[in-house]
Residue, then its C-alpha position, 0 to 999 in steps of 0.5 A: m319702381e319710381f319714375q321721374k319724368d321729363i328729365n331736365g325739362i325734356e318731355g319723354l325722358i324718364l329716369i327709373t329707380p328700381r326697388v333694390f332688395e339687399d342682404e348678406r347674399g347680394f341684391f335683387k331688383e326688377v329692371f322691367n315689368e310691362e304692367v308697371f311701365k304701362s301704368n306709368g305711361v310707357d307702352i313700348h314693345w321691346l325687341q332686342a337686348n344689347h350689352s357693351r363693355s367699355s374702358e374708362g374714357v370711351l365715349r360712344g355716341l351721339h347716335w340714332q336711327k332715322e324713321p321708319f327705324g327709330q329706336a327707344k332705349l332703356v339703358r343701365a350700367t350693370k358694372g361701373r359708371v357712365l355719364d349718359v346723354a340724350v339730345d332732343i332731335r324732334r324738330e317740333s319740340p320746344t326743347f329741340g337741340k337741348y340735352a339731358v345728362v344722368e349718371l348711371t352706376e352699378e350702385n345707384h341702379n338707375i335706368f334711363l328711358v330714351p324714347v324715339g326722337f333722341a340722339h343718345g351717347f355715353v362716356a365710361l367714367s370707371k375702369v370698366v363699364d358694362f352697359e346694357y340696354m333694351v331696344g324698342g321700336s325697331v331693330y338695328n338698321r345700318e342704312s338708317e343709322r345717323s350721328i352727331i359729333w360728340n363735341d358739337p359746339d352748339i350742343n356743348i355737352d360737358w362729358g366730364v372727361k378730357d380727351p375721350i376715346v372715340s371711334q373713327k366713325d364718331s370722330n367723323a360725325p357731322l355737326f348738328k347744324d349740318v344734319d339733313p333735316s329729313d334725318l331728324f324727327 
């Protein structure tokens, strides 16, 4: 596994490229190995694994859980391709309000580590996307869930799609500047 740290100059974001062994039967890859992760400075206790399916143009995000229920996410596309986004919401960070974008596909096999302290979202860029992620830090807590509107003009993310399909909840999310500071990290 190769660990590329501080994606887009944002401390804590890591893009992981696993070794993929392919032959005429298909492929094999290791997506998580606790010892390898620890030797690369990632010591997160993973608590939950999730799987979502989205159709092309579906945008999910930007979400996080406020403390004490903050979550780290280890995300990957197992079918199709996504544009995955992490926004730094750590108030004392020099990159507060900045974001990183990575493309995750079933072909590139990349895995994105989004630690606690980031809002996270993705948009499906292929007809069907299967998106899997492990969650560390805390399990889901509905009362702690927070979000920023996906098209916030101050963050100005280029999602690469026109007129994405967005949930009612995500359409009604607040602007970043209107988020209660106590909900940030």
